[in-house]
C-alpha positions as CSV (number, residue, x, y, z in Angstrom):
1,M,0.0,0.0,0.0
2,P,1.5,3.4,-0.9
3,R,2.5,5.6,2.0
4,D,-0.2,8.2,1.2
5,D,-2.9,5.6,1.2
6,K,-1.6,4.3,4.6
7,R,-1.7,7.9,6.0
8,A,-5.2,8.4,4.7
9,L,-6.3,5.1,6.3
10,V,-4.8,6.1,9.6
11,E,-6.4,9.6,9.5
12,G,-9.8,8.2,8.5
13,T,-9.6,5.8,11.4
14,I,-8.7,8.5,13.9
15,V,-11.8,10.5,12.8
16,E,-14.0,7.4,12.7
17,M,-13.1,6.7,16.4
18,G,-13.3,10.3,17.5
19,L,-9.7,10.6,18.4
20,Q,-8.8,13.8,16.6
21,D,-8.3,15.8,19.9
22,C,-5.7,13.3,21.1
23,A,-4.1,12.2,17.8
24,D,-0.7,13.6,18.8
25,T,-0.8,12.6,22.5
26,V,1.3,9.9,24.0
27,I,-0.7,6.8,24.9
28,G,1.0,6.6,28.3
29,N,1.8,3.9,30.8
30,W,2.3,3.5,34.5
31,H,5.2,6.0,34.4
32,L,3.8,8.5,32.0
33,R,0.4,10.1,31.9
34,G,-1.2,9.9,28.5
35,V,-4.7,9.6,27.0
36,S,-7.7,8.8,29.1
37,G,-9.1,5.3,29.7
38,G,-11.8,5.8,27.2
39,E,-9.4,7.1,24.6
40,K,-7.1,4.1,25.2
41,R,-10.0,1.8,24.6
42,R,-10.8,3.6,21.4
43,V,-7.2,3.5,20.3
44,S,-7.1,-0.3,20.8
45,I,-10.3,-0.7,18.7
46,A,-8.8,1.7,16.1
47,L,-5.8,-0.5,15.8
48,E,-8.1,-3.4,14.8
49,L,-10.0,-1.2,12.4
50,L,-6.8,-0.4,10.4
51,M,-7.1,-3.8,8.9
52,R,-10.7,-2.9,7.8
53,P,-12.3,-6.2,9.1
54,R,-15.9,-6.9,8.0
55,L,-16.4,-8.6,11.3
56,L,-15.3,-7.1,14.6
57,F,-15.6,-9.2,17.8
58,L,-14.9,-7.2,21.0
59,D,-14.8,-8.8,24.5
60,E,-16.2,-6.3,26.9
61,P,-15.1,-3.0,25.1
62,T,-16.6,-0.9,27.9
63,S,-15.1,-2.7,30.9
64,G,-13.5,-0.3,33.4
65,L,-14.9,2.8,31.7
66,D,-17.1,5.4,33.3
67,S,-20.7,5.6,32.0
68,S,-19.9,8.5,29.7
69,S,-16.9,6.9,28.1
70,A,-18.8,3.6,27.8
71,F,-21.6,5.4,26.0
72,F,-19.3,7.1,23.6
73,V,-17.4,3.8,22.8
74,T,-20.6,2.0,22.2
75,Q,-22.0,4.8,20.1
76,T,-18.9,4.7,18.0
77,L,-19.2,0.9,17.6
78,R,-22.9,1.4,16.5
79,G,-21.7,3.9,13.9
80,L,-19.3,1.2,12.6
81,A,-22.1,-1.2,12.4
82,R,-24.3,1.3,10.5
83,D,-21.4,1.6,8.0
84,G,-21.8,-2.0,7.1
85,R,-19.5,-3.8,9.5
86,T,-20.7,-6.6,11.8
87,V,-19.8,-5.7,15.4
88,I,-20.3,-8.4,18.0
89,A,-19.5,-7.4,21.6
90,S,-19.9,-9.1,24.9
91,I,-20.8,-6.5,27.5
92,H,-21.0,-6.5,31.2
93,Q,-23.8,-4.6,33.0
94,P,-24.5,-1.8,30.5
95,S,-26.3,1.3,31.5
96,S,-29.8,1.6,30.1
97,E,-28.5,4.3,27.7
98,V,-25.8,1.9,26.4
99,F,-28.2,-1.0,26.2
100,E,-30.5,1.1,24.0
101,L,-27.7,1.4,21.4
102,F,-27.7,-2.4,20.7
103,D,-29.6,-3.7,17.8
104,M,-29.6,-7.4,18.6
105,L,-29.3,-9.3,22.0
106,F,-28.1,-12.8,22.7
107,L,-28.7,-14.0,26.3
108,L,-27.3,-17.3,27.6
109,S,-27.8,-19.0,30.9
110,G,-25.7,-22.1,31.7
111,G,-24.6,-22.2,28.0
112,K,-28.2,-22.4,26.8
113,N,-29.9,-19.8,24.6
114,V,-32.5,-17.8,26.5
115,Y,-33.1,-15.0,24.1
116,F,-31.8,-14.1,20.6
117,G,-33.5,-11.2,18.8
118,Q,-34.0,-7.5,18.6
119,A,-32.8,-5.9,21.8
120,A,-35.8,-3.5,21.8
121,Q,-38.1,-6.6,21.8
122,A,-36.5,-8.3,24.8
123,C,-38.7,-6.6,27.4
124,E,-41.8,-7.8,25.6
125,F,-40.4,-11.3,25.4
126,F,-39.7,-11.4,29.1
127,A,-43.1,-10.0,29.9
128,E,-44.8,-12.6,27.8
129,V,-43.1,-15.5,29.7
130,G,-44.1,-14.0,33.0
131,F,-41.1,-11.8,34.0
132,P,-42.0,-8.2,33.1
133,C,-39.3,-5.6,33.7
134,P,-40.4,-3.5,36.6
135,P,-40.8,0.3,35.9
136,L,-37.6,2.3,36.3
137,R,-35.3,-0.8,36.3
138,N,-32.5,-1.0,33.8
139,P,-33.6,-3.7,31.3
140,S,-30.2,-5.3,31.1
141,D,-30.0,-5.6,34.9
142,H,-33.5,-7.3,34.9
143,F,-32.5,-9.7,32.1
144,L,-29.3,-10.7,33.9
145,R,-31.2,-11.2,37.1
146,C,-33.7,-13.4,35.2
147,V,-31.1,-15.7,33.6
148,N,-28.4,-15.8,36.3
149,S,-28.7,-19.1,38.3
150,D,-25.6,-18.3,40.5
151,F,-27.8,-16.8,43.2
152,D,-30.5,-19.5,43.6
153,K,-28.7,-21.0,46.6
154,V,-28.4,-17.6,48.3
155,K,-32.0,-16.8,47.5
156,A,-33.1,-20.2,49.0
157,T,-31.1,-19.4,52.2
158,L,-32.6,-15.9,52.5
159,K,-36.1,-17.2,51.8
160,G,-36.2,-18.9,55.2
161,S,-35.2,-15.8,57.1
162,M,-37.3,-13.4,55.1
163,K,-40.3,-15.5,54.3
164,A,-43.0,-13.0,55.0
165,R,-41.3,-10.3,52.9
166,I,-40.7,-12.6,49.9
167,E,-44.3,-13.9,50.0
168,R,-45.7,-10.4,49.7
169,S,-43.4,-9.5,46.8
170,D,-44.9,-8.9,43.3
171,D,-41.6,-10.0,41.7
172,P,-42.1,-13.4,40.0
173,L,-38.4,-14.0,40.4
174,D,-38.7,-14.1,44.2
175,K,-41.1,-17.0,44.0
176,I,-39.2,-19.5,41.8
177,T,-35.5,-20.4,41.0
178,T,-33.8,-19.3,37.9
179,S,-33.7,-22.9,36.7
180,E,-37.4,-23.2,37.1
181,A,-37.9,-20.0,35.2
182,M,-35.7,-21.3,32.4
183,T,-38.1,-24.2,31.8
184,K,-41.1,-21.9,31.4
């Protein structure tokens, strides 16, 4: 590739990832202060984009970022997807604003598919199977609570000590285990 084409590719990627303001800044390390955490994350994604992949798989691209940086990184990834790339990302506990940026959602529990479809339709799906998302709750938190069986033993232990409170709860997840819910 000619040098001018390489330069244009790098400059285009800098703009694509919103890194113009820090383009000439040192990345930094534990000795030297450099770009912010969000900028570092976008630089690492930009390095992958230089190869112009059609498929981009990112493992927790927002991990360790504050909510504002996580939103910007996810918004940037959505822009890449809108430009024709396929972006697949695992994400841990997104804010409701970040969750709304996703087109598709794939939820697993114990290695089994619980939901695969439009992210915007997931609330309707969970409501139809008896687990509506309570008002003012982050949908992603609700979905994770519905599919996470790690806490069934803790819930069973607490049920004995807090029986009266749990029996009065309107939350269907307080009345059955996750494994029971998964068979519904």
